[in-house]
Rosetta silent file (secondary structure, phi, psi, omega in degrees, C-alpha in Angstrom):
SEQUENCE: NNSSRVNDPTGPTSMGIIGILRIAILLLVGLAWCGVLVAGGGGVDGVFNVEDYGALGDGTTDDTKAFVDAWAAACGATGSSATLLMPAAKSFLVGLTRFSGPCASTRIIVQVLGTITAPAASAWSEKKNYWLLFYQVDGLTVTGNNTGLLDGSGETWWSDKCKHGDDDCVTKAPTALLVMNCTDVELSQFSSKDSPQMHIGLSMSGKVNVTQLTITAPEDSPNTDGVHVDRSEDVHITGSTIGTGDDCISIGPGSRFVTVDGIVCGPGHGVSVGSLGRNGANESVEYIDVRNVQFINTTNGARIKTWKGGRGYAKSISFTNINFTNVDHPVIINQFYEDRQDVSNTGAVALSNITYTN
SCORE:     score description
SCORE:     0.000 S_00000001
   1 L     0.000  177.531 -174.834  115.224  150.064  136.143 S_00000001
   2 H   -64.605  -40.066 -177.433  112.043  148.717  134.559 S_00000001
   3 H   -64.565  -36.069  179.742  112.320  150.743  131.332 S_00000001
   4 H   -67.582  -35.176  179.733  115.858  149.477  130.671 S_00000001
   5 H   -69.876  -37.506  179.162  114.720  145.891  131.052 S_00000001
   6 H   -63.445  -39.197 -177.804  111.800  146.387  128.607 S_00000001
   7 H   -85.831   -3.377 -178.890  114.160  147.816  125.952 S_00000001
   8 L   -68.604  116.573 -178.453  116.858  145.179  126.549 S_00000001
   9 L   -67.112  -13.774  177.635  117.178  143.189  123.255 S_00000001
  10 L   -95.233    6.648 -179.898  118.373  140.180  125.189 S_00000001
  11 L   -68.866  167.847 -173.385  115.236  140.092  127.313 S_00000001
  12 H   -61.932  -34.731 -177.798  112.846  137.069  127.291 S_00000001
  13 H   -67.997  -45.186  179.618  110.293  138.653  124.927 S_00000001
  14 H   -65.378  -42.066  179.074  112.849  139.412  122.196 S_00000001
  15 H   -60.235  -38.083  179.619  114.502  136.015  122.576 S_00000001
  16 H   -64.340  -41.716  179.821  111.123  134.319  122.115 S_00000001
  17 H   -66.129  -44.499 -179.362  110.448  136.187  118.874 S_00000001
  18 H   -63.832  -40.156  179.119  113.942  135.510  117.543 S_00000001
  19 H   -62.913  -42.061  178.882  113.682  131.830  118.470 S_00000001
  20 H   -63.915  -42.273  178.948  110.364  131.482  116.672 S_00000001
  21 H   -62.184  -41.377  179.727  111.790  133.198  113.580 S_00000001
  22 H   -62.696  -44.081  179.947  114.798  130.864  113.612 S_00000001
  23 H   -62.971  -42.070 -179.937  112.570  127.770  113.859 S_00000001
  24 H   -62.395  -42.475  179.405  110.363  129.046  111.026 S_00000001
  25 H   -63.276  -42.585  179.045  113.404  129.658  108.812 S_00000001
  26 H   -62.484  -40.511  178.546  114.749  126.186  109.563 S_00000001
  27 H   -63.242  -42.928  179.317  111.385  124.642  108.709 S_00000001
  28 H   -63.224  -42.364  178.072  111.232  126.540  105.417 S_00000001
  29 H   -62.505  -42.377  179.611  114.774  125.476  104.562 S_00000001
  30 H   -62.645  -43.428  178.748  113.902  121.874  105.430 S_00000001
  31 H   -64.944  -39.734  178.512  110.780  121.911  103.265 S_00000001
  32 H   -63.524  -40.968  179.626  112.714  123.454  100.392 S_00000001
  33 H   -65.060  -39.233  176.077  115.408  120.754  100.711 S_00000001
  34 H   -62.141  -38.137  177.517  112.746  118.033  100.666 S_00000001
  35 H   -63.238  -39.236  176.939  111.362  119.621   97.521 S_00000001
  36 H   -61.848  -43.379  179.884  114.796  119.474   95.951 S_00000001
  37 H   -61.300  -45.874 -178.519  115.057  115.770   96.846 S_00000001
  38 H   -65.888  -43.271 -179.830  111.656  114.939   95.378 S_00000001
  39 H   -62.707  -33.668 -178.825  112.293  117.013   92.250 S_00000001
  40 L   -87.647    3.014  176.571  115.650  115.287   91.794 S_00000001
  41 L    88.448   16.702 -179.751  114.199  111.810   92.193 S_00000001
  42 L   -67.920  154.886 -178.185  115.406  111.138   95.717 S_00000001
  43 L   -72.056  144.432  174.474  113.896  108.254   97.620 S_00000001
  44 E  -110.361  121.652 -177.533  111.035  108.856  100.016 S_00000001
  45 L    55.361   36.468  176.774  111.074  106.559  103.037 S_00000001
  46 L    77.096   11.473  179.386  113.674  104.430  101.282 S_00000001
  47 E  -107.724  126.443 -178.008  111.528  103.899   98.143 S_00000001
  48 E  -115.414  102.991 -175.949  113.033  104.801   94.791 S_00000001
  49 E   -86.477  126.032 -177.492  110.363  104.978   92.092 S_00000001
  50 H   -60.332  -25.909  178.168  111.704  104.655   88.542 S_00000001
  51 H   -66.678  -29.926  177.650  109.148  107.254   87.419 S_00000001
  52 H   -70.430  -12.269  179.771  110.885  109.835   89.620 S_00000001
  53 H  -108.631   13.125  172.957  114.009  109.234   87.539 S_00000001
  54 L   108.109   -2.683  179.403  112.323  109.793   84.200 S_00000001
  55 L   -68.693  134.232  179.979  110.702  106.446   83.336 S_00000001
  56 L   -95.655  -34.285  178.555  107.466  106.931   81.388 S_00000001
  57 L    67.031   32.337 -179.579  106.143  103.377   81.377 S_00000001
  58 E   -98.023    1.862  176.638  104.267  103.884   78.124 S_00000001
  59 E    84.959  -10.033 -178.256  105.587  100.712   76.491 S_00000001
  60 E  -123.832  -30.324  178.648  107.376  102.540   73.668 S_00000001
  61 E   -79.409  137.233  179.431  109.835  104.987   75.255 S_00000001
  62 E   -71.975  112.922 -177.643  113.202  103.521   76.256 S_00000001
  63 L  -100.546   14.443 -174.613  113.261  103.650   80.067 S_00000001
  64 H   -57.923  -49.371 -176.825  116.662  101.979   80.491 S_00000001
  65 H   -60.426  -40.056  179.171  118.505  105.068   81.774 S_00000001
  66 H   -62.298  -39.465  177.893  115.817  105.777   84.355 S_00000001
  67 H   -65.037  -42.815  179.911  116.142  102.207   85.671 S_00000001
  68 H   -63.341  -44.931 -178.859  119.936  102.510   85.861 S_00000001
  69 H   -67.020  -41.284  179.668  119.757  105.860   87.691 S_00000001
  70 H   -65.707  -39.315  177.735  117.071  104.671   90.117 S_00000001
  71 H   -63.575  -42.628 -179.830  119.093  101.538   90.880 S_00000001
  72 H   -58.608  -41.598  179.098  122.223  103.605   91.573 S_00000001
  73 H   -68.816  -44.705 -178.455  120.301  105.697   94.093 S_00000001
  74 H   -66.060  -43.649 -177.949  118.590  102.710   95.734 S_00000001
  75 H   -66.871  -30.101 -179.510  121.759  100.633   95.918 S_00000001
  76 H   -86.345   -7.160 -177.375  123.669  103.544   97.454 S_00000001
  77 L   -73.351  134.117  178.427  121.014  104.316  100.074 S_00000001
  78 L   -88.871  164.497 -178.388  121.996  103.512  103.650 S_00000001
  79 L   123.929 -176.548 -177.444  119.701  101.985  106.224 S_00000001
  80 L   -73.249  -30.450  179.729  118.205   98.580  106.898 S_00000001
  81 E  -156.640  158.435  173.788  116.522   98.376  103.467 S_00000001
  82 E  -139.710  148.536 -176.194  115.909  100.222  100.211 S_00000001
  83 E  -124.566  127.851  171.657  113.226   99.603   97.595 S_00000001
  84 E   -99.012  119.979 -170.777  113.393  100.043   93.834 S_00000001
  85 E  -112.072  126.724  167.665  109.801  100.427   92.618 S_00000001
  86 E  -110.639  106.824 -170.351  108.321   99.775   89.173 S_00000001
  87 L   -63.252  158.386  178.304  104.672  100.837   89.605 S_00000001
  88 L   -71.434  162.695  175.665  101.677   98.741   88.600 S_00000001
  89 L    62.377   25.741  176.478   99.644   99.312   85.437 S_00000001
  90 L  -131.166  151.684  176.609  102.685  100.530   83.516 S_00000001
  91 E  -121.461  113.697 -174.934  104.790   98.895   80.795 S_00000001
  92 E  -101.753  120.168  175.754  108.469   99.809   80.893 S_00000001
  93 E   -85.196  114.990 -173.474  110.590   99.211   77.789 S_00000001
  94 L  -132.876  129.314  178.704  114.044   98.365   79.132 S_00000001
  95 L   -88.551 -164.814  179.225  117.123   97.184   77.278 S_00000001
  96 L   -49.903  120.860 -175.498  120.215   95.335   78.452 S_00000001
  97 E  -140.124  133.355  177.067  120.703   96.346   82.110 S_00000001
  98 E  -113.811  118.238  177.260  123.197   95.357   84.789 S_00000001
  99 E   -99.641   99.441 -172.544  122.226   95.997   88.409 S_00000001
 100 E   -99.992  145.450  172.267  125.548   95.761   90.216 S_00000001
 101 L  -111.138 -162.914   -1.579  126.317   95.649   93.929 S_00000001
 102 L   -71.280  155.904  179.903  127.398   95.539   96.612 S_00000001
 103 L  -102.347  160.561 -174.023  124.704   97.828   97.973 S_00000001
 104 L   -76.229  -32.334 -177.123  124.847   99.961  101.094 S_00000001
 105 L   -85.382  162.074  179.246  121.704   98.646  102.790 S_00000001
 106 L   -68.590  -35.405 -178.553  121.309   95.215  104.367 S_00000001
 107 E  -133.291  133.689  174.098  118.338   94.403  102.123 S_00000001
 108 E  -122.218  126.490 -173.616  117.437   95.760   98.709 S_00000001
 109 E  -111.277  127.337  175.953  113.937   95.075   97.414 S_00000001
 110 E  -108.647  110.155 -178.850  112.993   95.300   93.750 S_00000001
 111 E   -98.289  105.470  178.156  109.222   95.612   93.414 S_00000001
 112 E   -98.628   90.074 -177.133  108.142   94.774   89.873 S_00000001
 113 L   -94.352  -23.346  175.892  104.449   95.619   90.038 S_00000001
 114 L  -101.999 -152.826 -179.614  104.056   96.534   86.368 S_00000001
 115 E  -110.708  134.830  170.774  105.489   95.015   83.185 S_00000001
 116 E  -110.529  123.300 -175.393  109.097   95.201   82.038 S_00000001
 117 E  -115.223  134.024  176.888  109.407   94.513   78.318 S_00000001
 118 L   -82.073  148.409  175.580  112.575   93.705   76.410 S_00000001
 119 L   -68.641  160.667  176.417  113.203   95.356   73.045 S_00000001
 120 L   -62.521  155.363 -176.747  112.910   93.294   69.887 S_00000001
 121 H   -54.364  -37.891 -177.645  116.036   91.390   68.853 S_00000001
 122 H   -67.618  -17.593 -177.532  116.722   93.827   66.016 S_00000001
 123 H   -91.775   -3.923 -179.558  116.888   96.741   68.485 S_00000001
 124 L   -79.253  116.158  177.580  119.729   95.294   70.582 S_00000001
 125 L   -80.850  -26.918  179.296  122.903   97.266   69.878 S_00000001
 126 L  -131.565  126.675 -177.572  124.919   95.015   72.193 S_00000001
 127 L  -108.727  121.468  175.634  124.163   91.338   72.639 S_00000001
 128 L  -123.924 -176.376 -177.492  125.158   89.572   75.847 S_00000001
 129 L   -88.433   13.415  177.358  123.990   86.376   77.540 S_00000001
 130 E  -145.009  159.374  170.204  121.520   88.271   79.738 S_00000001
 131 E  -101.278  -57.675  177.992  118.809   90.910   79.543 S_00000001
 132 E  -117.403  121.927 -176.620  118.537   91.869   83.239 S_00000001
 133 E  -120.875  128.548  167.618  121.505   90.999   85.463 S_00000001
 134 E  -105.956  119.092 -172.091  121.858   91.283   89.237 S_00000001
 135 E  -125.780  124.537  178.262  125.553   90.962   90.042 S_00000001
 136 L    56.077   44.326  176.714  127.166   90.797   93.480 S_00000001
 137 L  -112.130  109.011  177.409  124.001   91.928   95.265 S_00000001
 138 L   -94.095  144.120 -177.426  123.616   90.323   98.683 S_00000001
 139 L    72.117   47.646 -175.548  120.278   90.530  100.491 S_00000001
 140 E  -104.617  132.230  170.618  118.262   90.850   97.265 S_00000001
 141 E  -123.468  125.758  171.315  114.492   90.455   96.930 S_00000001
 142 E  -116.744  116.057 -174.451  112.761   90.656   93.547 S_00000001
 143 E  -138.659  151.851 -175.264  109.002   90.424   93.996 S_00000001
 144 E  -122.151    1.111  179.358  105.929   91.198   91.936 S_00000001
 145 E    53.285   30.540  178.827  102.975   90.993   94.321 S_00000001
 146 E    64.752   14.392  174.557  101.412   88.642   91.735 S_00000001
 147 E  -120.178  -20.940 -174.882  101.063   91.493   89.202 S_00000001
 148 E   -72.357  145.174 -177.819  104.623   91.932   87.958 S_00000001
 149 E  -141.767  134.070  168.293  105.661   90.559   84.555 S_00000001
 150 E  -103.914  118.276  179.952  108.929   90.193   82.657 S_00000001
 151 E  -110.559  107.838 -173.104  108.174   90.019   78.924 S_00000001
 152 L   -82.499   -2.659 -178.757  111.278   88.904   77.033 S_00000001
 153 L    51.058   39.774 -173.628  109.910   89.447   73.495 S_00000001
 154 L   -64.069  -26.623 -177.768  111.406   86.080   72.662 S_00000001
 155 H   -61.011  -23.216  178.780  109.440   85.567   69.477 S_00000001
 156 H   -78.002  -12.730  176.906  111.694   88.145   67.791 S_00000001
 157 H   -98.962  -38.876 -169.152  114.688   85.904   68.544 S_00000001
 158 H   -62.424  -34.397 -176.337  113.322   82.407   67.976 S_00000001
 159 L   -65.113  -24.426  179.927  112.697   82.774   64.252 S_00000001
 160 L  -103.401   11.313  179.239  116.432   83.348   63.672 S_00000001
 161 E   -63.202  138.429 -176.370  117.605   80.607   66.034 S_00000001
 162 L   -61.923  134.809  173.379  120.307   78.465   64.437 S_00000001
 163 L  -127.535  174.928 -177.439  119.181   75.226   62.864 S_00000001
 164 L   -54.894  125.344  173.821  121.073   72.628   60.888 S_00000001
 165 L    86.211   -3.643 -179.468  122.861   74.206   57.944 S_00000001
 166 L   -76.226  145.478  177.040  122.028   77.852   58.780 S_00000001
 167 L  -106.811  -55.019 -178.601  124.734   80.475   58.310 S_00000001
 168 L   -94.085   94.110 -174.508  123.180   83.800   59.286 S_00000001
 169 L  -154.861  170.607  179.467  121.476   82.955   62.558 S_00000001
 170 E   -90.824  115.216  179.866  121.393   83.544   66.324 S_00000001
 171 L   -82.141  -32.758 -178.446  123.679   81.064   68.103 S_00000001
 172 L  -148.817  127.863  179.181  122.884   82.274   71.624 S_00000001
 173 L  -105.700  164.521 -175.790  120.120   84.504   72.932 S_00000001
 174 L   -77.673  148.445  167.570  120.000   86.257   76.334 S_00000001
 175 E   -75.127  137.435 -175.653  118.628   84.877   79.592 S_00000001
 176 E   -63.561  -53.229 -176.897  115.816   87.150   80.780 S_00000001
 177 E  -130.074  115.415 -178.855  116.832   87.430   84.448 S_00000001
 178 E  -116.157  125.827  175.735  120.293   86.364   85.598 S_00000001
 179 E  -109.004  116.122 -173.310  121.345   86.352   89.260 S_00000001
 180 E  -131.910  133.938  178.288  125.109   85.976   89.533 S_00000001
 181 L    56.480   42.941  179.327  127.483   86.011   92.515 S_00000001
 182 L  -120.063  152.644  174.007  124.677   86.878   94.921 S_00000001
 183 E  -131.927  153.366 -179.999  123.755   85.485   98.346 S_00000001
 184 E    60.274   68.872 -173.157  120.562   85.645  100.394 S_00000001
 185 E  -120.464  140.366  171.032  118.215   86.081   97.433 S_00000001
 186 E  -128.761  127.556  172.046  114.434   85.809   97.085 S_00000001
 187 E  -117.645  119.173 -172.005  112.588   85.778   93.757 S_00000001
 188 E  -151.267  149.451  165.854  108.841   85.653   94.307 S_00000001
 189 E    56.677   42.134  170.049  105.341   86.368   93.033 S_00000001
 190 E  -138.525  169.287  179.330  106.026   87.530   89.492 S_00000001
 191 E  -113.710  152.707  174.137  105.622   86.099   86.022 S_00000001
 192 E  -134.336  130.881 -179.664  108.107   85.676   83.205 S_00000001
 193 E  -136.227  146.419  170.499  107.064   84.980   79.649 S_00000001
 194 L    53.817   50.089  174.212  108.704   84.470   76.265 S_00000001
 195 L   -66.642  146.193  175.797  112.333   84.831   77.258 S_00000001
 196 L   -57.088  -37.383  174.796  114.733   84.843   74.288 S_00000001
 197 L  -138.614 -125.722  179.941  116.460   81.882   75.950 S_00000001
 198 L   -60.967  146.187  179.653  116.404   80.775   79.610 S_00000001
 199 L   -79.238  -51.291 -178.633  113.924   82.676   81.760 S_00000001
 200 E  -131.982  127.816  176.778  115.792   82.715   85.073 S_00000001
 201 E  -117.472  132.835  175.693  119.433   81.835   85.644 S_00000001
 202 E  -116.359  112.569 -173.475  121.041   81.335   89.053 S_00000001
 203 E  -129.936  130.142  176.416  124.811   81.278   88.745 S_00000001
 204 L    51.075   42.199 -177.304  127.541   81.132   91.398 S_00000001
 205 L  -126.804  164.375 -178.019  125.015   82.143   94.052 S_00000001
 206 E  -143.645  156.887 -179.630  123.916   80.802   97.418 S_00000001
 207 E    55.649   62.571 -176.302  120.967   80.842   99.796 S_00000001
 208 E  -115.156  130.197  178.505  118.426   81.456   97.030 S_00000001
 209 E  -118.903  115.004  178.299  114.658   81.078   97.445 S_00000001
 210 E  -112.235  118.924 -173.745  112.551   81.025   94.268 S_00000001
 211 E  -149.714  148.009  175.339  108.847   80.769   94.982 S_00000001
 212 L    56.093   48.362  175.308  105.377   81.448   93.550 S_00000001
 213 L  -105.063  154.561  171.121  106.515   82.194   90.011 S_00000001
 214 E  -123.580  118.899 -175.275  104.640   81.640   86.752 S_00000001
 215 E  -124.991  124.960 -175.396  106.899   81.029   83.763 S_00000001
 216 E  -139.014  145.680  172.042  105.538   80.487   80.251 S_00000001
 217 L  -161.123  156.568 -179.626  106.733   80.166   76.672 S_00000001
 218 L   -59.320  150.828 -177.082  105.443   78.254   73.630 S_00000001
 219 L   -60.194  -27.704 -178.183  106.130   74.533   73.532 S_00000001
 220 L   -99.424   11.095  178.679  108.259   74.926   70.399 S_00000001
 221 L   -76.646  134.027 -172.114  110.361   77.867   71.658 S_00000001
 222 L   -80.918  131.319  171.096  114.079   76.927   71.677 S_00000001
 223 L    58.348   34.499 -176.666  116.119   76.652   74.905 S_00000001
 224 L   -96.937   49.804  178.344  113.608   78.549   77.022 S_00000001
 225 L   -46.845  146.102  177.463  114.304   76.743   80.334 S_00000001
 226 L   -71.034  -64.256  176.915  112.203   78.000   83.224 S_00000001
 227 E  -129.977  126.594  177.210  114.879   78.104   85.952 S_00000001
 228 E  -116.249  130.650 -179.300  118.486   77.081   85.367 S_00000001
 229 E  -115.853  129.259  171.844  120.874   76.557   88.289 S_00000001
 230 E  -145.758  142.456  178.669  124.626   76.288   87.925 S_00000001
 231 L    50.319   40.286 -178.121  127.532   76.487   90.368 S_00000001
 232 L  -131.569  158.859  178.895  125.120   77.413   93.144 S_00000001
 233 E  -143.869  162.147 -175.962  124.111   75.904   96.470 S_00000001
 234 E    56.937   56.963 -178.125  121.364   76.109   99.071 S_00000001
 235 E  -113.742  132.139  178.868  118.747   76.801   96.389 S_00000001
 236 E  -124.589  121.070  178.392  115.004   76.255   96.932 S_00000001
 237 E  -117.897  111.451 -168.967  112.563   76.383   94.005 S_00000001
 238 E  -138.578  157.163  167.097  109.001   75.952   95.265 S_00000001
 239 E    53.555   41.871 -174.662  105.311   76.532   94.592 S_00000001
 240 E  -128.269  158.599  177.283  105.623   77.564   90.949 S_00000001
 241 E  -116.196  123.787 -173.624  104.015   76.818   87.585 S_00000001
 242 E  -134.285  125.351  175.830  106.379   76.433   84.631 S_00000001
 243 E  -142.840  113.745 -173.197  105.598   75.594   81.011 S_00000001
 244 L  -142.438 -168.216  177.887  108.185   76.292   78.290 S_00000001
 245 L   -94.519    3.904  179.319  109.942   74.848   75.257 S_00000001
 246 L  -143.278 -152.625 -178.314  112.756   73.266   77.260 S_00000001
 247 L   -60.077  136.356  170.511  113.428   72.080   80.834 S_00000001
 248 L   -63.290  -45.604  175.303  111.054   73.445   83.439 S_00000001
 249 E  -139.461  131.774  175.254  114.020   73.341   85.803 S_00000001
 250 E  -124.916  134.536 -176.156  117.581   72.390   84.929 S_00000001
 251 E  -115.401  107.384 -170.319  120.286   71.818   87.524 S_00000001
 252 L   -96.625 -173.510 -173.674  123.707   72.242   85.995 S_00000001
 253 L   -55.526  145.467  175.111  127.349   71.645   86.913 S_00000001
 254 L    77.634    9.481 -178.649  128.703   72.656   90.298 S_00000001
 255 E   -96.812  142.896  179.562  125.295   72.758   91.992 S_00000001
 256 E  -151.194  151.852 -178.562  124.645   71.191   95.380 S_00000001
 257 E    55.624   62.277  178.423  121.915   71.210   98.005 S_00000001
 258 E  -115.158  129.107  177.956  119.105   72.131   95.614 S_00000001
 259 E  -114.319  130.267  174.092  115.448   71.536   96.546 S_00000001
 260 E  -120.232  120.399 -171.758  112.602   71.511   94.021 S_00000001
 261 E  -146.533  129.356  173.931  109.182   71.229   95.676 S_00000001
 262 E    72.947   48.524 -177.892  105.584   71.823   94.603 S_00000001
 263 E  -110.871  136.623  167.468  106.089   72.486   90.887 S_00000001
 264 E  -101.940  117.070 -172.027  103.567   72.107   88.057 S_00000001
 265 E  -117.784  122.208  174.245  105.667   71.415   84.960 S_00000001
 266 L   148.680  140.417   -1.522  104.372   71.392   81.398 S_00000001
 267 L   -71.278  174.800  179.241  104.729   71.713   78.550 S_00000001
 268 E   145.899 -166.828 -175.365  108.472   71.256   78.442 S_00000001
 269 L  -107.127   12.757  175.027  111.267   68.755   78.875 S_00000001
 270 L    94.558 -163.884  173.609  110.797   68.033   82.587 S_00000001
 271 E  -105.479  118.749 -171.982  113.093   68.566   85.562 S_00000001
 272 E  -118.342  136.556  166.931  116.635   67.753   84.533 S_00000001
 273 E   -98.361  116.489 -175.123  119.877   67.213   86.383 S_00000001
 274 E   114.370 -174.108   13.034  122.535   68.136   83.843 S_00000001
 275 E   -83.114  153.306 -178.091  123.710   68.122   81.313 S_00000001
 276 E  -125.257  143.912  170.903  127.117   67.211   82.755 S_00000001
 277 L    84.667   22.809 -179.665  130.464   66.457   81.175 S_00000001
 278 H   -65.359  140.993 -178.867  130.205   68.194   77.822 S_00000001
 279 H    55.957   34.262  177.059  133.435   68.093   75.762 S_00000001
 280 H    76.795   11.850 -176.681  134.978   65.748   78.316 S_00000001
 281 L   -65.546  150.867  176.219  134.597   68.207   81.214 S_00000001
 282 E   -97.127  104.621 -172.684  134.931   67.041   84.824 S_00000001
 283 E  -134.952  154.845 -176.249  131.705   68.212   86.479 S_00000001
 284 E  -140.891  152.944  172.771  129.635   67.333   89.521 S_00000001
 285 E  -142.568  139.174 -179.065  126.185   67.723   91.049 S_00000001
 286 E  -154.158  154.917  177.850  125.131   66.468   94.480 S_00000001
 287 E    58.716   65.500  178.712  122.385   66.543   97.110 S_00000001
 288 E  -113.129  126.807 -177.261  119.420   67.277   94.862 S_00000001
 289 E  -122.152  109.661  179.690  115.900   66.778   96.265 S_00000001
 290 E  -112.940  122.330 -175.384  112.977   66.883   93.810 S_00000001
 291 E  -147.806  153.755  174.220  109.529   66.292   95.314 S_00000001
 292 E    55.337   53.613  179.741  105.827   66.948   94.771 S_00000001
 293 E  -114.808  132.942  174.305  106.091   67.712   91.064 S_00000001
 294 E  -104.219  116.095  176.456  103.244   67.305   88.562 S_00000001
 295 E   -97.467  121.779 -176.582  104.450   66.678   85.021 S_00000001
 296 E  -130.870  118.756  177.435  101.706   67.415   82.471 S_00000001
 297 L    58.302   46.715  177.980  102.163   67.089   78.685 S_00000001
 298 E  -111.862  158.771  175.727  105.962   66.996   78.844 S_00000001
 299 L   -75.270  -36.143  178.535  108.460   65.061   76.753 S_00000001
 300 E  -130.082  164.037  174.765  110.363   63.993   79.870 S_00000001
 301 E  -112.488 -102.295  177.856  109.693   63.843   83.578 S_00000001
 302 E   -87.588  111.518 -171.467  112.519   63.169   86.038 S_00000001
 303 E  -127.105  139.778  169.520  115.665   63.265   83.910 S_00000001
 304 E  -122.504  127.307 -177.581  119.412   62.931   84.452 S_00000001
 305 E  -132.821  127.803  177.876  121.587   63.647   81.409 S_00000001
 306 E  -129.386  150.529 -176.032  125.355   63.341   81.052 S_00000001
 307 E   -82.981  142.002  172.324  127.522   63.717   77.966 S_00000001
 308 L   -57.700  128.095  179.805  129.261   60.854   76.299 S_00000001
 309 L    87.058    1.834 -179.844  132.949   61.061   77.242 S_00000001
 310 L   -78.139  171.670  177.267  132.362   63.286   80.284 S_00000001
 311 E  -133.370  170.454 -179.376  133.914   62.935   83.734 S_00000001
 312 E   107.597 -154.927 -176.712  132.880   63.724   87.302 S_00000001
 313 E  -154.799  158.256  169.023  129.847   62.570   89.260 S_00000001
 314 E  -133.164  118.858 -173.991  126.173   63.078   90.102 S_00000001
 315 E  -142.508  161.486  177.889  125.192   61.658   93.473 S_00000001
 316 E    54.504   60.584 -179.945  122.591   61.789   96.233 S_00000001
 317 E  -119.349  126.732 -177.998  119.690   62.713   93.959 S_00000001
 318 E  -126.771  140.439  173.560  116.114   61.892   95.000 S_00000001
 319 E  -120.375  120.028 -173.644  112.757   62.142   93.237 S_00000001
 320 E  -132.525  135.385  177.216  109.772   61.801   95.611 S_00000001
 321 E    54.180   58.832  178.103  106.011   62.016   95.051 S_00000001
 322 E  -110.702  137.802 -175.473  106.156   62.807   91.359 S_00000001
 323 E  -122.051  144.193 -174.724  103.075   62.441   89.122 S_00000001
 324 E  -125.117  133.635  172.908  102.851   62.098   85.357 S_00000001
 325 E  -132.094  114.377 -179.938  100.066   62.955   82.922 S_00000001
 326 L    55.355   56.827  179.782  100.722   62.369   79.223 S_00000001
 327 L  -113.250  128.717 -176.095  104.513   62.243   79.591 S_00000001
 328 L   -66.906  -46.491 -178.358  106.586   60.552   76.879 S_00000001
 329 E  -130.300   87.170 -174.074  109.517   59.519   79.106 S_00000001
 330 E   -57.843  -47.841  179.666  108.500   59.732   82.784 S_00000001
 331 E  -127.785  123.946 -176.844  111.846   58.594   84.233 S_00000001
 332 E  -145.298  132.929  170.490  114.990   58.750   82.147 S_00000001
 333 E  -119.710  116.475 -177.287  118.727   58.537   82.723 S_00000001
 334 E  -117.017  107.245  179.019  120.691   59.332   79.584 S_00000001
 335 E  -100.174   10.870  176.847  124.467   58.880   79.848 S_00000001
 336 E  -125.348   39.143  178.978  125.025   59.206   76.112 S_00000001
 337 E   -66.486  127.171 -177.492  123.704   62.724   75.696 S_00000001
 338 L  -155.842  158.828  175.295  125.307   64.156   72.560 S_00000001
 339 L  -109.745 -152.175 -172.783  124.842   66.621   69.749 S_00000001
 340 L   -67.547  -24.525 -178.711  125.975   66.552   66.149 S_00000001
 341 L   -81.673  134.550  179.057  129.658   66.247   67.029 S_00000001
 342 L   -82.034  128.764  179.808  130.943   62.747   67.623 S_00000001
 343 L  -115.407  129.438  179.842  132.819   62.393   70.917 S_00000001
 344 L   -65.122  142.214 -175.410  135.078   59.438   71.561 S_00000001
 345 L   -82.315   80.959 -177.286  133.894   57.302   74.464 S_00000001
 346 L  -100.712    0.591 -179.081  136.796   57.940   76.834 S_00000001
 347 L   172.225 -175.841  179.921  134.851   58.010   80.091 S_00000001
 348 L  -155.540  152.752  173.534  131.543   58.732   81.773 S_00000001
 349 L   -72.622  128.201 -177.386  130.052   60.783   84.586 S_00000001
 350 E   -81.348  131.413  177.442  129.591   58.468   87.591 S_00000001
 351 E  -109.779  136.144  178.206  126.080   58.200   89.025 S_00000001
 352 E  -154.025  151.889  178.099  125.377   57.006   92.573 S_00000001
 353 E    54.884   53.119  175.914  122.673   57.075   95.235 S_00000001
 354 E  -101.947  124.282 -175.815  119.844   57.964   92.863 S_00000001
 355 E  -127.570  145.995  175.633  116.408   57.213   94.355 S_00000001
 356 E  -127.969  125.080 -178.336  112.802   57.337   93.112 S_00000001
 357 E  -132.855  127.508 -179.209  109.955   57.097   95.653 S_00000001
 358 L    58.500    0.000    0.000  106.209   57.230   94.881 S_00000001
């Protein structure tokens, strides 16, 4: 009868109320879980902000652990891409850090919108040949949106750099940003200044695009190459301004298919292929295309340097549309490159198909 249907707990009215209550509970649980994620530093829309992992960005507090934790979360995130974010208008003090892959997403983006500052040389408890290392990360983008800066605090290293006759000195300082064993890499739109040694190193990597960078260090700073390439291929370095105390760009052993285009270089030692063949080593470089470079107030311009007694070859190297302003040695090939140690002249690196146009 009608009264039994009204009191039936399985009737449509009761089911509607129960369904609404269930949905409300699920929504509350979902909101609470999102709160847990945000409180714990989880990524929102695939963006992992280092501040959510404890970074203060005040320029004095050590934010290294926050960077390591944020990277672990970003690298482990699934999906088409993940972003590690260093916000603008902040200065993050970060020590020796290794960002290791492989990562779960197809693309991992590191947005350096603020400043990352290295500690002074005296504060390094462990000294390696890098400050910030990306290792075995495929599909990597490091970009700064023209506001990001890597400050290597190099002046705290340079004063103790080894010179003739020194005993207690720094023989080797770290490269600011080292990309090693990576493929499909883009470095773009950030600045690097005062690296302890080389600013950017590309090692054993492929399909690398370096573009729209500004790299600076004092003219008398030791070994502060702008971009150094070794054992890498399919590398493009374009549209950048580089002025340091050493080579603006150096292309080392084992490199092939490297393009340098649209660079303003100076001060510094120019764009160099080499050095090759140190200590009698058998080393090679091939298919290097350098074009549209302005050398201003440099010691060298287009340079090839090989060590006395070395072996191997450098071939298919072209310099096109290069301009010189106040350059001591505009075009130079030095096959007797040597340091203080005398090396017996047992061989030489073979050079072939070297061209200069315009």
